[in-house]
C-alpha positions in Angstrom: 34.9 -6.4 -22.8 38.4 -5.3 -21.8 40.6 -3.6 -24.4 43.5 -5.7 -23.0 41.8 -9.0 -23.6 41.8 -11.7 -26.3 38.0 -11.1 -26.6 38.7 -7.6 -27.9 41.6 -8.7 -30.1 39.0 -10.9 -31.9 36.0 -8.5 -31.6 37.7 -5.3 -33.0 39.0 -6.7 -36.3 35.6 -8.3 -37.0 33.8 -4.9 -36.3 36.2 -3.0 -38.6 35.9 -5.6 -41.4 32.1 -5.6 -41.1 31.9 -1.8 -40.9 33.8 -1.1 -44.1 32.1 -3.9 -46.0 28.6 -2.7 -45.2 26.8 0.1 -47.1 26.7 3.4 -45.2 23.0 3.2 -44.4 23.6 0.0 -42.3 26.8 1.0 -40.5 25.2 2.9 -37.6 22.9 0.1 -36.7 25.9 -2.3 -36.9 27.9 -0.1 -34.5 24.9 -0.1 -32.1 24.7 -3.8 -32.2 28.5 -4.1 -31.8 28.4 -1.7 -28.8 25.7 -3.7 -27.2 27.8 -6.9 -27.6 30.8 -5.0 -26.2 28.9 -3.8 -23.1 27.1 -7.1 -22.5 30.4 -8.9 -22.2 30.5 -7.4 -18.6 27.1 -8.0 -17.1 24.4 -8.5 -19.8 21.4 -7.5 -17.8 22.8 -4.0 -17.1 22.3 -3.0 -20.7 18.6 -2.5 -19.8 19.6 0.2 -17.4 21.7 1.9 -20.0 18.7 1.9 -22.4 16.5 3.5 -19.7 18.7 6.6 -19.6 18.9 6.6 -23.4 15.2 6.5 -23.7 14.7 9.3 -21.1 17.1 11.7 -22.8 16.1 10.8 -26.4 12.5 11.8 -25.8 13.6 14.7 -23.6 15.7 16.1 -26.4 12.8 15.9 -28.9 10.3 17.7 -26.7 12.9 20.3 -25.5 13.2 21.3 -29.1 9.4 21.7 -29.4 8.6 23.4 -26.2 9.0 27.1 -25.3 9.2 29.1 -22.1 8.7 27.7 -18.7 7.7 24.2 -19.9 11.2 23.7 -21.4 12.9 24.5 -18.1 10.5 22.1 -16.3 11.2 19.4 -18.8 15.0 19.9 -18.6 14.8 19.6 -14.8 12.7 16.5 -14.9 15.1 14.9 -17.5 18.2 15.7 -15.4 16.5 14.4 -12.2 15.3 11.2 -13.9 18.8 10.5 -15.4 20.6 11.3 -12.2 18.2 9.1 -10.2 19.4 6.1 -12.0 23.0 7.0 -11.2 22.0 7.7 -7.5 20.3 4.4 -7.0 23.1 2.3 -8.4 26.1 4.3 -7.2 25.2 6.3 -4.1 22.2 4.6 -2.4 24.4 2.5 -0.1 26.8 5.4 0.6 24.1 7.9 1.7 22.1 5.2 3.6 25.2 4.2 5.6 26.1 7.8 6.4 22.5 8.7 7.3 22.2 5.7 9.6 25.6 6.4 11.2 24.5 10.0 11.9 21.2 8.9 13.3 22.9 6.5 15.6 25.2 9.2 16.9 22.0 11.3 17.7 20.6 8.4 19.6 18.2 7.0 17.0 18.6 3.2 16.8 18.4 2.4 13.1 19.6 -0.7 11.3 21.2 -0.6 7.9 19.3 -2.6 5.2 21.8 -4.6 3.2 21.3 -3.9 -0.5 24.8 -4.1 -2.1 23.8 -3.0 -5.5 26.5 -3.7 -8.1 27.4 -0.5 -10.1 27.0 -1.0 -13.9 30.3 -0.5 -15.7 30.8 3.1 -16.8 27.4 4.4 -15.6 28.8 7.8 -14.5 30.4 8.3 -18.0 27.4 7.7 -20.2 25.1 9.5 -17.7 27.2 12.6 -18.1 27.3 12.2 -21.9 23.5 11.9 -21.9 23.2 15.0 -19.7 25.4 17.0 -22.0 23.2 16.2 -24.9 20.0 17.3 -23.1 21.6 20.5 -21.8 23.0 21.4 -25.3 19.6 20.8 -26.9 18.1 23.0 -24.1 20.6 25.8 -24.8 19.8 25.4 -28.6 23.4 24.6 -29.4 22.5 21.2 -30.7 19.5 20.0 -32.7 17.6 17.1 -31.2 18.4 13.8 -32.8 15.2 12.2 -34.1 16.7 8.9 -35.2 16.7 6.7 -32.1 19.4 4.3 -33.5 21.8 7.2 -34.1 21.2 8.7 -30.7 21.6 5.4 -28.9 24.9 4.8 -30.8 26.1 8.2 -29.8 25.7 7.2 -26.1 26.8 3.7 -26.5 29.7 4.0 -29.0 31.9 1.2 -27.8 35.4 2.9 -27.9 34.4 5.4 -25.3 31.4 3.8 -23.7 32.7 2.8 -20.3 35.5 5.3 -19.5 35.2 8.2 -21.9 36.2 10.6 -23.2 32.8 12.2 -22.4 31.8 13.5 -25.8 29.7 16.6 -26.5 27.0 16.0 -29.1 28.4 18.8 -31.3 31.6 16.8 -31.7 30.4 13.2 -32.1 26.8 12.9 -33.0 27.1 14.3 -36.6 29.9 11.9 -37.3 27.5 9.0 -37.5 26.0 10.5 -40.6 29.3 10.9 -42.4 30.6 8.4 -44.8 33.9 7.0 -43.6 36.1 5.4 -46.3 38.9 2.9 -45.8 42.0 5.0 -45.5 45.3 3.2 -44.9 47.2 6.2 -43.4 44.3 6.9 -41.0 43.9 3.3 -40.0 47.7 2.8 -39.5 47.8 5.9 -37.3 44.9 4.6 -35.2 46.5 1.2 -34.7 49.8 2.8 -33.6 47.9 4.9 -31.1 46.1 1.7 -29.8 49.5 0.0 -29.5 50.9 3.0 -27.5 47.8 2.8 -25.2 48.3 -0.9 -24.7 52.0 -0.2 -23.7 50.8 2.3 -21.1 48.3 -0.2 -19.7 50.0 -3.6 -19.6 53.7 -2.6 -19.4 53.5 0.5 -17.1 50.2 0.6 -15.2 49.6 -3.1 -14.6 53.2 -3.7 -13.5 53.2 -0.8 -11.1 49.8 -2.0 -9.8 51.5 -5.1 -8.4 53.4 -2.9 -5.9 50.7 -0.3 -5.3 48.0 -2.9 -4.5 50.2 -4.7 -2.0 51.1 -1.5 -0.1 47.8 0.2 -0.1 46.0 -3.0 0.9 47.6 -2.7 4.4 49.7 0.5 4.6 50.4 0.0 8.3 52.6 -3.0 7.3 55.1 -0.9 5.3 57.8 1.6 5.9 58.2 5.2 4.7 60.2 4.3 1.6 57.6 1.7 0.5 54.7 4.1 1.1 56.4 6.9 -0.9 57.4 4.6 -3.7 53.9 3.1 -3.9 52.4 6.6 -4.1 54.7 7.7 -6.9 54.0 4.4 -8.7 50.3 5.0 -8.3 50.6 8.5 -9.9 52.1 6.8 -12.9 49.7 3.8 -12.7 46.5 5.8 -12.8 47.9 8.1 -15.5 49.0 5.3 -17.7 45.9 3.2 -17.0 43.5 6.0 -17.8 45.4 7.7 -20.6 46.2 4.3 -22.0 42.4 3.6 -22.2 41.9 6.9 -23.8 44.6 6.2 -26.4 43.0 2.9 -27.3 39.6 4.5 -27.4 40.8 7.3 -29.7 42.8 4.9 -31.8 40.0 2.5 -32.3 37.6 5.3 -33.2 40.2 6.7 -35.6 40.4 3.3 -37.4 36.6 3.5 -38.0 36.9 7.1 -39.2 35.7 8.9 -36.0 37.5 11.7 -34.2 37.1 11.8 -30.4 38.4 14.6 -28.2 41.8 14.4 -26.6 41.5 13.5 -22.9 45.1 13.9 -21.6 47.9 16.3 -22.4 51.0 15.2 -20.4 49.4 16.5 -17.1 52.5 15.8 -14.9 54.4 18.5 -16.9 52.0 21.1 -15.4 53.5 24.0 -13.6 50.4 24.7 -11.5 47.4 22.9 -10.2 45.1 24.9 -12.4 47.2 23.8 -15.4 47.1 20.2 -14.2 43.3 20.3 -14.4 43.4 21.7 -17.9 45.5 18.7 -19.0 44.1 15.9 -16.9 40.8 14.1 -17.9 40.0 17.0 -20.1 36.5 15.8 -21.1 35.4 15.6 -17.4 37.2 18.8 -16.3 35.5 20.8 -19.1 32.2 19.1 -18.4 32.2 20.4 -14.8 33.5 23.7 -16.0 30.7 24.2 -18.5 27.8 22.6 -16.7 28.5 23.4 -13.0 31.3 26.0 -12.5 30.1 28.5 -15.1 26.3 28.2 -14.3 27.1 28.8 -10.6 28.9 32.0 -11.5 32.5 31.1 -12.4 35.1 33.7 -11.6 32.9 36.7 -12.3 31.6 36.8 -8.7 32.8 38.1 -5.4 35.8 36.3 -4.1 34.0 34.5 -1.2 31.4 33.2 -3.7 34.1 32.0 -6.0 35.7 30.1 -3.2 32.4 28.4 -2.5 31.9 27.6 -6.2 35.4 26.0 -6.3 34.6 23.9 -3.2 31.3 22.8 -4.6 32.7 21.9 -8.1 35.6 19.9 -6.8 33.5 18.3 -4.0 31.0 17.1 -6.6 33.8 16.0 -8.8 35.2 13.9 -6.0 31.9 12.3 -5.3 31.4 11.6 -9.0 34.6 9.5 -8.8 33.2 7.2 -6.1 30.8 6.8 -3.2 33.5 7.1 -0.5 34.7 10.0 1.7 38.2 9.5 0.4 37.1 10.8 -3.1 35.3 13.8 -1.6 38.4 14.7 0.4 40.6 14.3 -2.7 38.3 16.7 -4.5 38.3 19.2 -1.7 42.1 19.0 -1.3 42.5 20.0 -5.0 40.0 22.8 -4.4 42.1 24.1 -1.6 45.2 24.0 -3.8 43.4 26.3 -6.3 42.1 28.6 -3.6 45.4 29.0 -1.8 47.2 29.3 -5.1 44.9 32.2 -6.1 45.3 34.0 -2.8 49.1 33.6 -2.8 49.7 34.5 -6.5 51.0 38.0 -5.9 53.2 36.9 -3.0 54.8 34.2 -5.1 55.4 36.7 -7.9 57.2 39.0 -5.5 59.4 36.2 -4.1 60.4 35.1 -7.6 61.1 38.7 -8.6 63.2 39.3 -5.5 65.5 36.3 -6.2 65.7 37.2 -9.9 63.7 34.4 -11.4 61.6 35.7 -14.4 58.0 34.5 -15.1 59.1 32.8 -18.4 62.3 31.3 -17.1 63.0 27.6 -17.4 63.9 27.4 -13.7 60.6 28.9 -12.6 58.7 26.4 -14.7 60.8 23.5 -13.4 60.1 24.6 -9.8 56.4 24.8 -10.6 56.3 21.3 -12.2 58.1 19.9 -9.1 55.8 21.5 -6.6 52.7 20.6 -8.6 53.7 17.0 -8.9 54.4 16.9 -5.1 51.0 18.4 -4.3 49.3 16.0 -6.8 51.0 13.0 -5.0 49.6 14.1 -1.7 46.1 14.3 -3.2 46.5 10.9 -4.9 47.0 9.3 -1.4 43.3 10.1 -0.6 42.2 8.9 -4.0 43.9 5.5 -3.6 43.5 4.8 0.1 40.6 2.7 1.3 39.8 5.0 4.2 40.7 8.6 5.3 42.5 6.9 8.3 44.7 4.9 5.9 45.4 8.0 3.8 46.5 10.0 6.9 48.7 7.2 8.0 50.5 7.2 4.6 51.0 10.9 4.6 52.3 10.9 8.2 54.8 8.1 7.6 56.4 9.2 4.3 59.4 10.7 6.0 60.1 7.7 8.4 62.1 4.5 8.2 63.6 4.6 4.7 65.1 1.1 4.7 66.3 0.5 1.2 66.5 -3.2 1.9 62.8 -3.5 2.3 61.5 -2.4 -1.1 59.9 -5.7 -2.2 56.3 -6.8 -1.4 54.4 -10.0 -1.8 53.8 -9.7 -5.5 56.6 -7.3 -6.4 60.2 -8.6 -6.0 63.4 -6.5 -6.1 64.1 -7.9 -9.6 61.0 -6.2 -10.9 62.1 -2.8 -9.9 64.5 -2.2 -12.9 61.7 -3.2 -15.3 59.3 -0.8 -13.6 61.7 2.1 -13.8 62.6 1.3 -17.4 58.9 1.3 -18.3 58.5 4.7 -16.8 61.6 6.1 -18.5 60.4 4.7 -21.8 57.1 6.5 -21.2 58.8 9.8 -20.4 61.1 9.6 -23.4 58.2 9.1 -25.8 56.2 11.8 -24.2 59.1 14.3 -24.5 59.4 13.5 -28.2 55.6 13.4 -28.5 53.9 10.1 -29.6 52.4 11.6 -32.8 55.8 12.8 -34.0 57.5 9.6 -33.1 55.0 7.1 -34.5 53.5 9.1 -37.4 56.4 11.1 -38.6 59.8 10.0 -37.3 59.5 6.2 -37.5 57.7 6.0 -40.9 60.6 7.9 -42.5 63.1 5.3 -41.4 64.4 2.8 -44.1 62.0 -0.2 -44.5 64.1 -2.8 -42.6 64.8 -0.4 -39.7 61.3 0.8 -39.5 59.8 -2.7 -39.2 62.6 -3.7 -36.8 61.5 -0.8 -34.6 57.9 -1.9 -34.7 58.8 -5.5 -33.9 61.0 -4.4 -31.0 58.1 -2.4 -29.6 55.7 -5.4 -30.0 58.2 -7.7 -28.3 58.7 -5.2 -25.5 55.0 -5.2 -24.8 54.8 -9.0 -25.0 57.9 -9.6 -22.9 57.4 -6.9 -20.2 53.6 -6.7 -20.1 51.5 -8.0 -17.2 48.6 -10.1 -18.5 46.1 -10.7 -15.7 42.9 -9.3 -17.4 42.9 -6.4 -15.0 40.2 -3.9 -15.5 41.0 -0.3 -16.2 40.8 1.8 -13.0 38.1 4.2 -14.2 35.7 1.3 -15.1 34.6 1.5 -11.4 33.5 5.1 -11.9 
């Protein structure tokens, strides 16, 4: 069920009304049923796969708490392998099979590729990682095993963040299902405002820019340098607004019900370094890889050569997590190289800034950092969006060529759409500079009644008038 659909517009108020009308002891079961309905709106049969991983990690958590010594470690490994095996079969089987057969044929072995074409269940990577975090935290004795199956299943399946995160740690979310959430007008109003802001990001910004991006990246060889550059900039805003918009709706809908989810984005394009970007982009996934892969491999407290290897492994795996395609792996490795080169050139850059008289805390230095970081991020996004590495290379090589301003339009994006697209982006940036919480929860509510409601209505009409309504999925649903 899409957040930007009529289905959800009917589903969510019904869930809220039912949740607050039921006694506390029945609410968790109701949320589990509602989450099942929400997930089954995509492909009903795939809920069985989800419950397989839930069952594996539910029992693993219970026995991890009971066992001691070597048996605990063996059980943890078996649990991780079992959960990841489900993800591998549905997401990576075809990818690894194709690459193995391709390599075998290069070596002279004549193998044929069995056609399987397994459809990836929506959000499988997200709830797999959430399940893994639970098992690992129980193993580390930082979380007690949940013995109530309904509560644990609801933790994994909680519909606001089920298919695209944020990936919640059990310490943050699990205990909230045992808390009594009362009907609070201020909290609910704040949650609805955040959902509205997320909807603006999705249908007004992301889906409108997607009209241009999809046309250009479907056949990049058919477009000139200006179109390729504009499409890449648009994609940077599209993927940010699509994913952060989903997160806003997820956090807002959870807030309406009384739950607090972790923040997943913090204006990442205002980052002055690639390292800062990854502390502000998809925070729940970045911290997941940090805590469960980067630190266990040694983190930064190792010799420099080993740190380089750890960075390459972490970002390579992160790229593969995003999709079974070499473009995602390259995207991850490109970001790893940014961090590695940035670390090795840190002292040189400090000397250069000092030589020209630009202090470390100066506004100019941060502005330069933001500009350079955004440019580097755009280059990396090309690999993320392109269908093949060849297409990505073509885009990068043809950015500087043939900037014909009379050839901006594409099949689905006419020149008249350009002012609306730019206005949507400017509106986004204005709100982000003010900060959405300050604007929607502090500034606007203090306006006189008539002006306040006029502002809300103007926002609603802007979403209705300038939004694109084609029931487009959120980008991260495919991961």
